[in-house]
N, C-alpha and C positions, 0 to 999 in steps of 0.2 A: 598731503603728499605721501605717496606710497614709499615705504622703506623696504629695501631689498638687501639681503645678505647672501653672499656667494661663497661656496666652498669649492675650491678647485683642486682636483686630484689628478695624478698621472704626470705625464711628461711635459716638456716645454711647449710642444705643439698644442697640447690641450690648454696650457696656460695662456697662449695667444688667443685661443677661442674664448677663454674667460675674460680676457682684457677687452675683446671686441664686444662681448655682452655688456660689460660694465660701461664701455663707451656709449653704447646705444641707450642704456638706462639713464645715464647722465643727460644725454641729448633729449630724452623724452621728459626730463624734469623730475625723474624719480631720484630718491636719496639712497645711496649705497652705504650700508653700515657694516662694520666688522663683527658686531655682536649679533648672533642669530636670535638670541632671546628678545631683542628689541625690534626685530624685523616683522613686517607684514607678509613678506614672501622670503622663503629660503630656496636658493637654487643650488643643487649639488651637481657639479660638472664631473661626470664619472669617467673612469678608465676601464678598459676591458681587454687589455692586451694579453694578460696571462691570468691564471686562476687567482693568484694572490691579489691582483689589482681588482678583480671582480669582488672578491670578499671584502676588501677595504671599501669599495663603493657601496655595497649593500649595507655594511655596518654603519657607514656614515648616514645613509638614508634612514635606517631604522633608529639611529640615535636622535636625528633631528625630529622624527615623528614622535619618539618617546618623550622628548623634552617639551614639545609643544602641547602634548596631552597632559603633562604635569602642571602646566601653567594655565590657570583658568582664563586669564585675559588673553592668552595667545591661542586658544582653541580654534580661532578662525584664521590662524596663520596658514598660508598656502605653501605647499611643498611641490617644487618642480624638479624633475630629474632631466638632466641634459647630458650631452657628450657621447662617448663611444659606446658605453653599455646600453644607453637608450637607443642608439642607432642600431646596434647589433641585435638586440632582443626586443625590437619594437612590437612584435606580435605577442610575445610571452609576458612582458613586464606588466601590462595593465591588469592582468588577472593575478599575477604573482605578488604585486605590490599595490593593492587597492587603496592603501592609505595615501598614495601619491595623488596630487590634484591634476598634474599634467606631465607629459613626456614630450621633450623636444629633441630633435636630431641635430646633426652637424650643420645642416643647411638653414637652421632656424636661429642661429646666433644673432643675426641682424634683426630678427623679428621678435626678440624676447619681450620688448616693452608692450607692443600691441597684444601679445599673447597673455601677458599678465593682466592687462586691462580687460581682456575678454573673460578671463577666469573670474575676476571680481564682478563682472557685469552679469554673469549667468547665475541662476539659482540652482543649487545642487541639492538633490535629495540624498538621503543616506544610501540609497540603493544605486546611485549613479556610479558608473565606472569612470576611472580616470580618463581624461581626454588626451589623445595622442595627436601631436602635430608633426610626427616624424614622416618624412618623405622617403620612399624606398631606396633611392640611389643618390649618394652625395655627389654634388657637382660644384659646390660653392668654393670660391677662393677669394681672399681679401685683396684689396688694392691699397695704394699709398694713401688715399684719402678716406679710407674706411674709419669711422669713429672708433676710437680705441683709448682705453685708459690703462697705462702701464702699471703692473703690479710688482715689477721688479724694482730694485734700488735705482736711484736716479742715474747712476753712472753706467748701468748695463741694460741691454735690451735684446730681445729676440726678434728676428725678422723672418717670417715664414715666406720663403721664396717660391714654394710649390706645395701642392697638396696631392694626396693619393699616391698609389704605387702600382707599377706594372709587373713587378717581379712575381714568379710563381712559387716562392719558397713554401715547402710543404708544411712547415710548422706555424706559419703566420696567418692571422686572420685579418690583418690591417687592410689589404686590398678590398676585402668584402665589406669592411666598415666604411672606409674613407674614399673608396672609388678609384678610378683610373688616375694616373699621374697627370697633373695639369700645372703648368708653370705660369708664373707671372712674367711680365716683360722686364727686361733690364731697366727700362726707363721707370717703371713703377717701383721697383726695388730701390733704385738709386734715389728717387724722389723721397721715399720714406727714410732712407739712411741719411740723406742730407739734412732732413728736418730733425732727426734724432741727434745728430752731431751738433746741430745748432742749439739744441736744448741742453747740451752738456754731456751727452752719453759718451763714454770712453771705450766701450766694448760693444761691438755689433756681432751677435751670434746668429749666423745663418743656419736656418733649420728647415727641414722638410722630411718626408719619409725617405727620400733618395736625392740628396743634394747634388751629387755628381751628374744626375740625369737632367738637371735644370736646362730648359730650352730645347732639349732633344725631342720632346713630344711635338713641339711646333715644327721641327724639321720633318718629322714623319707625316704630319698633316699636309705639308706642302710637297714633299718629294717621295713619300712612301716609306715603309718600314726599313728598307735597305739603304736609306740615305747614309752616307759616310759621315762619321763624326768629324766635323770641320767647322770651327767657330766662325769662319768667314761667311758661312751660309746664313748666320743670324744669331739669335740669342744663345748664349752658352755660359757655363760657369766661368770660363776663362775671360770672356768679355765682361761679365759682371764684376769679377775681381779687379780688373784693370780700371773700370769705371769707378768703383768704390775707392780704389787707391788714389784716384785723382781728386777726391773730395778733400778740401782743406781742413786741417785740424790734426790733433794728436789723439789717435784712437787705435784700438785693435779690431781686426776682423777675424772672427773665429769660425772655422768650418766644422759643422757637426753632421752626423748621419751620412757619411759618404759611402756609397756602395762600391766595393772593389772592382766590379765588372766594368765601370765606366771611367776609370782613371786613364789618363793619357800622358805622354811625355810633354805635351803642350801645357797641361794643367800643372805638372810638376815644375816646369820652367816658369810658368806664370807666378806660382806661389813664391818661388825663389827670388823672382824679380820684384815682387811687391812687399816692401818692408812693413807695411801696415797689417799684412796678413800674419796672424800669430803663427809661430813655429809649432803648430799643434794640428794634428789630423785625427779626427774620430772616424774610424773605418771598421765597422763590425765585420769580422771574418767568419764567425760561427764555428768553423772547424778547419783542420788542415788535412785530414784523411781524405783521399780521393773518393773512397767508398762512401763516406758520410756526406761529403759535399754533393755527390751525385744523388743520394737519397733525399737530401735536403733541397735539391734543385737550386743550388746557389749560383749556377752559371759561371763557376770558376773551378780551378783545379789547384792541387797543392803546389805544383810547379809554377803556375801563374802567380799564386799568392807570394811565394818565396821571391820570385823575380820582381814583382811589384814592390815589395818591401825593400828589396835591394835598391831599386831605381829611385824610390822616394828618399831613402836615406842618403844615397849618393848625390841626388839632385838638389836637396834642400838641407843645407848645413844646420845643425843643432835642432833638427825636427824632433818633436816628441810624438810618438805614435800611441794612440789609445785604440784598443779594440775590445770586443766581447766575444766569448765563445759559449757554446751550449754543450753541456755534458748530460748524459743519460737519454739521448735521443734514441728512438726505437731501433734496435739492431746494433747499437754501438757496442763494441767489444772492449775488453781491457787493452788489447793491442792498439785499438784506435785512440784510447786515452793516453797510452804510453807514447804514441807518435805525437799527439798534441802536446804532451808535457815536454818532449824532446824539442819540439818547435818553439815552445815558450822559452825554454832554456837557451836555445840557440839564438833566438831573435831578441830576447830581453826587452820586451815592450816597456816603455816608460809608464804607461797606464794600462791596466787590464782589468776587466770584470768577467765573471763567469755566471751564467744562468743555469739553473737546474731545468731541464726540459719540462714544459708544461703541456699536458695533453689537452689541446683546445678543441672543443666541439666545432665542427664545421671545417676543420682543416684535414688535408689528406693524411698527415702524419698521425692524427688521432685514430685512424682506422687501421694503421699498420700493425702487423704482428710484432712479436718480440719487444713489447713494451717493458721498460726497465723499472724495477721496484724503487720506491721512494728511498729505501735504505741504501741501495746501490748508487742512486743519484747523489745522495748526500756524501757518500764515501768519495765519489769521483770529484765532486765539488771541493771537498776539503783537500784532496790531493793537489788539484790545480791551483787553488788559492794559496795554499801553504808555499808552493813553489814561487808564485808571483810575489808574495809578501817578502820573501828573501830577496828577490830581484829588485823589488821596489826599494828595499833598504840599501842595496848596493848603489842604485841610482842616487838616492838621497845622500849617502855618504860621500859620493863623488862630488857633490855640490858644495860640501863644507869647505870654507876658505875662499869661495868665489863671491862675486857680487851678482845680484839678480834684480832685474826690473820687475816691479810688482804693481798691481792695482789694489789699493787699500779698500777692502770690502766693508769692514766695520771697524770699530775701535779695537786696535791690536791684532786685527786679522786681515790678511791680504792674500792675493793669488798671483802666481806667475803666469807666463804664457802657456805653460804646460798644464794649467789647472782650469778646467771649465767650471762655471758656477754650478753648485749643488751636485757635482759628479765626482770631482777629483779632490786632491788634497788641498791643504792650506799652507800659507806661510805666516807664522806668528811673529809679529813685529812690535815695535814700540807703540805705546798708546798715543804718543805725541804726533804720529803721522796723520795728516788730514784724510778723512774718509772721502772716497770717490776720486782720489787723485793718484797719479803715478808716483812711484818713489824708487830710488836705487838703494838697495840694502845689502849689507854683508850677511852671508849665511854662516851662522856660528854652530849649528848643530841640526839634528833631526830627531823626530819622535814618531815611530811607526811610518805612516805615509806622509807625514807633514814635515816641512822645513822650519827652522827656527832662525830668527834674527833678533837675538836678545842680548841685553847688556850683561857683563860679567856678574856673577853672584846670584843670578836667578836660576832656580831649579826648573828645568824644562818640563818635567812631567807635571809638576804642580801648576805651572803657568798654563799648559795646554788644558788640563782638567778644569781650571777656572774659566778659561775662555769658552770651552765647550758647554759649560753649565750656564753661561749667560744667555 
């Protein structure tokens, strides 16, 4: 029996691809093992969104190769590189990484087992180049019955409702890697969700490159690109949320990666009406300066964003807004940063992250003049994050003395509706609460970005440090 170990890097969308690969490996009768040193094949599922993710991917590949060379009995271990980096640099990587046995792209996740069998079947001479199975344009999207083995805790799962992206953002390489936006059907997503809830999942995280565009690509196919956004025409995120709300059971539905350009009053009203939809919205805004939004080609304006935030907050009580911004984009001035900071201060996002701009080969922004130095990017990042840390502390302090419904993630660690897995803060709770279940807890304090629900006499900082070390 062939033993396979898989290293999954990058975002939750990449994790779903890894889960699909593992599902197909199991179906083919191969054994998936956690320890790379015991495997016959190691797959590195790479990320290539920004420079840091590429560096992490390359480092992981080189480490796997180094370790297999150090173990005499594992010299015949095969190394496969999959994922976004493999797709993006399909022509360059075989020459750059000759130690790799094969490269597979995003559309080969369901073909991983026969590809492994083909690698072992062929005789390779030392001069042979790595074999590439990458197809030029990604078109694949999973369905409800796609074999998949979840790598998340049993109580939480990701559902990829669409793949690809149609937006023209000048800083982003994702459309070139993952192709045009393509949605699943409402029926397909609901069928998968119903099965997950049946298996005991308490949190369904809806993901795609652009969650709010779900179904709209199908309208364009039927009625043309000028078709008005109207859920009565067919599949839409509002339709999907109502169908998921109707599934029996006690669970959260979480919206991740919503593009601000596709929000509507109908979507706001639907979220407000559906009590299973977590009071949490992940909506990357990237900037607030009109000049920067235009250069980034974000298809929004500062006035539109401010009005949208106002409408969301007014229409959905107790909503927690998460967003991300980019600082150090080509041509950004200190005045732009000051406007961004004023907006952050004014809006007081419950959750916020800031990226330092990454000059990505193949994007229009990479060729722009007025590139910002790394030192200046760091300065602007520190300025914005210091502001948000103070605001986050204010939000946490306001929670002290209240009660909060949480999902227990692991022993002594939970998350509220405002905390997405692996992204946001935590709620530290009693070790006695059962893992994978909901609980109603009193908030007794906070520590940095995290909330505390601890008995009297426990020192918060020591408790948090102990849990983080586990």
